[in-house]
N, C-alpha and C positions, 0 to 999 in steps of 0.2 A: 410112703414117699416123703422125702425131706421138704422143708420149707421152699428151697429154691425150685425144686421140681413142681410142687404144687402151685408156686406162684407163676410159673410159665404156663401151667395147664389153664389156670384162671384168666390169665392174659389173653391165651389163645381163645378160650371161650368167649371173652368180651369182644374180641376182634371179629369172630365169626358172626356173634349176635348183631354187630353193627353192620356187616355187609351182607348178611343172608337175606334181609328184606329186598335189598337192591337185586340181588341174584334173581329172587323169585318174581319180582316185577318185571324182569326182562326176558323170562323164559316163557314158553307157550306160544302165545300169538301176541307178540309185542305190536304196538301201534306202528304205522309206517313211519319211516325217517322224517324227522322234523328239523334237521340241521344240528351240527355238532354243539352249537351254543345251547340250544334247547335241551339236547340229550344230556349234555354235561350239567346244566341246571337241574334237570329232574334227578340225576344221580345224586349230586350233592345235597339236594333237599331230602332224598330218601335216607341217605346216611346220616344227615343231621337229625332227621326226625327219630331214627332208630337210636342214636346216641342220647337224644333227650329222654327217650323211654327207658333207656339203660340207667339214666340218673336215679331212677326209683330203686333199682337194684343196688346202686352204689350206697344208699342209706337204709338199706333193709335190715342192716345188722346180721348178716349171714355169718354164723361163727366159722364156718369152713374157710370163707374168704377172709375174714378178719385175722384168723390164725395164721394165714400165709403172708400177710403184710403188716397187720397191725391196723386197728380202726382209725387212728390218726392219719396214716398214709392212705387209707381208703377214702377217707373224707377230703383229704387234701387233693387226691386225684379227682374226686367229685367236683371240687371247686375249679381245678385247673382245666379239666376236659370240657366243662360248661362253655368256656370261651372258644374251644375248637368247634364244639357242636353248634354255637351261635354263628360262627364265621361260615359254616356250611349252610345253615338256614338262611342266613342273609345273602349268600352268594346266589341262592336259588332265585329270588325275584330280581336281583340286580342283573344277572345274566339274561334273564327273560326280557327286561327293558332294553338292554343294550341290543338284543336281537331284533326287536320291534318296539321302538319308542312309542308306538300308539297303545301298547299295553299299559302305559302309565295311567290311562283312563280307569283301570280297574282299582285305582287307589281311591276313587270317588265311591265311597262305601254306600252313599245313598242311592246311587243308580247302578252300581256293579252287581252282578249276579251273586248268589249266595256263596258259590264256590270261592270267589275272590274275597268277599266279606270275612269269611272264616280264616283265609289265609292271612289277610291284613291283621285280623285280630290276634292271630297266633304270633305274628312278628312283633306287634305292639307289645303284647303281654311279655314277650321274651326279653324286650328292652327294659320294661318296667322291673321285671325280676332281677335283671342284671344291675340295674341303677340302685334298687333298694338293698341289694346284697353288698355292693361295693361301697355305698355311701350310707350304710344303716346309721352309723354313729352320727354323721353330719345331719341325717334327717331326724336324729333323735328318736329312733324307733326302738322301744324296749325289746329285749330278745324274744320274750313270749309272743308279743305283737308281730314281730318280724317272722317268726316261725310259722305262725298261723298263715300269714299273708304268703310266705314263700311256698307252703304247702298247696294253698288254694291256687296261687298263679301257676305252679308247676303242673297241676292237674288241669288247668284250663288250657294251658299251651298245648299240651299233648292232645286233649280232646278236640280243640278247634283245628289242629293241625290234621288229625285223622279225619274230621269232617270235611276239610278242604280236599284232601286226597280222595275221599269217597265221592265227593260231588264232581270232582274233575273226571274220575272214571276211567281213564285211559289205561291205568296200570293196575287196577284192582279188580277187573272183571274176569270171570272164569272161576272154576272151582278151586285151583291151586292158590291163586292169589286171594280169593275170598276166604279160604280156610286159614291162610297165613295171617291176615288181618284179625280174623276171630281169635286165633291162639294168641296174637300179640296183645290184643286188647284184655283177654283173660289173664295173661301173665302180668300186665301193668296192674290190673285191678287186684290180683292176688298179692302182689308186692305191698300194696297199699294196706290191703286187709291185714296182712301179717304185722306191719308196723303199728297200724292205728287200732286193731281190733284183737288179734290173736295175742300179740305180746302183752298188752294191758290185761287181757283176760287171764293169761297164765300168771302174771304178777298179782292180780287179785286173789288167786287161790293160794298165794304164798306171801302173806303180808309180813311186814317187819314192824317193830316198835322203837321209837327213839329211847335208848337206855340212858343216855346222858349227853350233855353238851358242856364242854369245859373251854374256858377262855385260855388262850395261850399268848406269849409275848408276840409282838410284832403284828397285831391285828389278825390273828389266826384263831382258829376254833378246832376242837377235837370232838368229832361227832362219833357216837356209838350207836349202832343198830342192832337189836336182838331178834332173832326169828320168832315168829308167833305161830305156834302150832305145827312147826315143820323143823327139820334138822339143818337148815340153812343152805349155803351153796358151797360148792368145791371151788376154790380159786387157786390160781398160780400167783406167787408173789410178784407184784409189780403191775398186775392187771387193774382195770377199772370197771366201773359200772355206772348206768344212768339211774340217778335217784329222783323219785318222785315224792313229795311230802305232802300229806293231806289224806282226805277221805277216799278219793277215787284214783286209780293208776291211769284213767283215761284222760287225765288233764294234760295240756300241752306243756305245762311247766315242769320240765324234767332237765337235769343237768349232769354232765359227766364228771366224776371224782374218782381219783385214784385210791385204791385201798392203801392204808399205811399200817394195817395190822398184819401180824404174822399169818402165813397161810396155815400153820399148825396151832392156830388159837383155840379159844373156847366156843367158837360158833358165832360169836359176835363179829360184826363188821366194823372196823374203825377207819375214819377218814380225818386226815388233817387238812383243813380247808382255809385258804386265805381270803379275806374279804376284798372282793374285787367288782361288785356290782350290786344290783337291787336285791337278788336272791341270797347271796352269801352274806350281805349286811344285816339280814334278819335272822341268821342262824342263832344268835344270842337270845332271841325271844322264843325259841322252841321249848316246849315243856316236855318233860319225861312222859312217855306214854302216847305221845304223838304217833299216829299211823304213818308208816312209810312203805314204799315199794322199790324194789330193786330189779332192774333189767341188766342182766350180766351173768357172769364176767366176760369182759371183752378185753382184746389187746394181746400183742405178742412181746410186750416189753417185760421180759422175765428172765432171770438167770437160768431157770430150769430149761430153757431153750437153747442153752449154749453149753458146749463142751469146752472148758478152759481151766488153766492151772490157777488162776486168780481173776480177781474182778477190780476194775476201776470205776468208781462212781463219780460222776461230775454233775453237781446239781446247782440251780440257781433259785433262790427264794422258795416258793411252795413246790418247785420241782423236786424238793426232797421227799415228797410223800411216796411215790412208788419205790424210792430208794430205801426208805424206812421199812416198807413192807418186806423187801428182799433182805435187808440186813437183820430184821427181827426174825424172820425165818431162818436164815443162815445161822443165828445165834441159838435159836431153839433147836436146830438139828446138829449143833456142835461142830459145824464146819470149820476146818482149821486152814483152808487155803488163804494165801496172802491176799489182802484187800486194802484199797485206798479210797477215802472219800474226800474229795475237793468240793467244798460247799461255799458258794459266794452268796453274800448279802450286802445291802446298802450299809447297814450298821449293825452294832452288837445287839441293840434291842430288837432287831428284826428277826434274830434266829429264835425259832419257835421252840426248838426241842434241844436246848443247850445241855441239860443235865443228862438226858438220855444218851447223847452222843458219847459222853465219857463212859456211861455204863456199857454201851455196845462196844467200845474200844476195849474194854476190859474182859468181854465175853468172846471177842473174835481177834483174830490176827489182823487187826484193822488200824490203819494210821489216818487220822482225821486232820485235814488241812483246811482251816477256817480262812476265808478270804474276805475283807471287808473293804468296801469302796470308801467309807468315811469312817476310819478307825479311831478309837479314843487314843489319848496321848501315850498311854503305857502299853500300847498294843505291840505284841511281838509276832503276830502271825502275818498271813499274806495280806498285802495291801493292793487296792485297785481292782483288777479283774483276773481271772484265771488265765495265767500266761504260759508260754512255752518254757520259760525259765523255771517256773513252779513244777511243771511236769517233769523237766529234766532233773531237777534237784531231788525229788522225792521218788520217782519211779526208776526201777532198775533199767539197765541198758537193753536187756531182752524183753521188756514188757510189751513191745509192739506185737511180736508174734505169739506170745504166750497167753496174754490176758484178753479178756472180753471188757469192752467200755460201754457204759451206760450213761447217757446224757439226757438231761431233762432241766428245763427252765424257760425263761423268756426266749422268744425266737432269735433275737440278735446274739444273745449269748451262746445259744446252741450253734448257730451257724459259725461263730468265731471258735468255738471249742472243736467242732468238727474239722475245721480247716488246721487247727494246731495238731490234731491227732493224724490227719492225713499227711501233713508236712514231715511227721516223725515216723512215717513208714507203717502206720496202722492201716490194715486192710479195711475196705468198706464193710466186709462181712464180720468184722470183729467190732463194728460200732453199732449200738442200738440206740435209736433216737425215739423219744416220746413227745410229740408236740400237741399242745392244746390251745395255741393262740388263735385257732379258727373259731373259738367260741368264748362267750364270757357269761 
């Protein structure tokens, strides 16, 4: 099946998983009618709970799902759908209070029964996880601290919600309903076990070693990892992996980086990384021989997934990394299809791989268009930002239908470039985007 078909399949699976718990709660011997407000409240609560449980699936790094959308899209969906799930969950108690204002007394957790205490706890924790995620930087939470907190809160939210449903009891009695909740709980635990135990255990059996760290212009680093005791991994050019540095793969401190090496290289993995936080600022202190672990590859951002007569790469800053992987692979394979690279940076000194761009242009049918926001006085290249005029000047008139476009960089830049491409008749299916502004 093609990516479009498998994408529809996974979307259908998600939808069914979100509503099946509701279906099972209402079959068999449902409780007597309690009014439409109460029934609507219960329905929204069950759907919201199912969606919260499915959040574990969204972050479980299932390759079959990631290959259909790209993990950046999956994680973006994880973030956006959480607001929908939260709205459903909050609607559950609000409608109950509207139906009978005396139920507001259940908010008194000191005197309320345990079923109400667990319900209140789940909602409060849900608000806390939303606040710490939306305002992490304002709260000055380090990424590693936030990630541990996020995982603990997410698990506690689902557990307290399940206990609330169990103690209310109206909709989980009987073998069918009881069996569903058992299966649902096992699935949730299984997803957590996969991410926190199975994946790290597999990585532990396939360690890597830091082969070298090279400083590049513009506050960037070139990190090389060598497989230790195994043959490495097969990657598609443009993909990425989660990297853990240190003695154990069970650490929380892992970060996603795009490969910048050729897929046809010598087995080493190479990453071009920009300093952007506590973790990346310490790369220069790494010693060769440091143990590393790699969870991947992931992502669908690769020219191998597109059938096109040529390629147009549009990068901003360190968004050049996956482009380098694709360009290096294309050069190693002797590909002679026409290609263009539009590469935007704040200034000349921010371009991390200036010399190699000239070398790649000599090995490929590649035109490199450098764009600087603050160019030197003698600059003759593009100025400001990637613009429609630049695209019109360098790309042939038939480019919209014949070529595949790859866009990676800061979020605002990607949004602007995508709009430029759509305005020029490029179909959505010909535009591949890679976003990593959801993490730092």
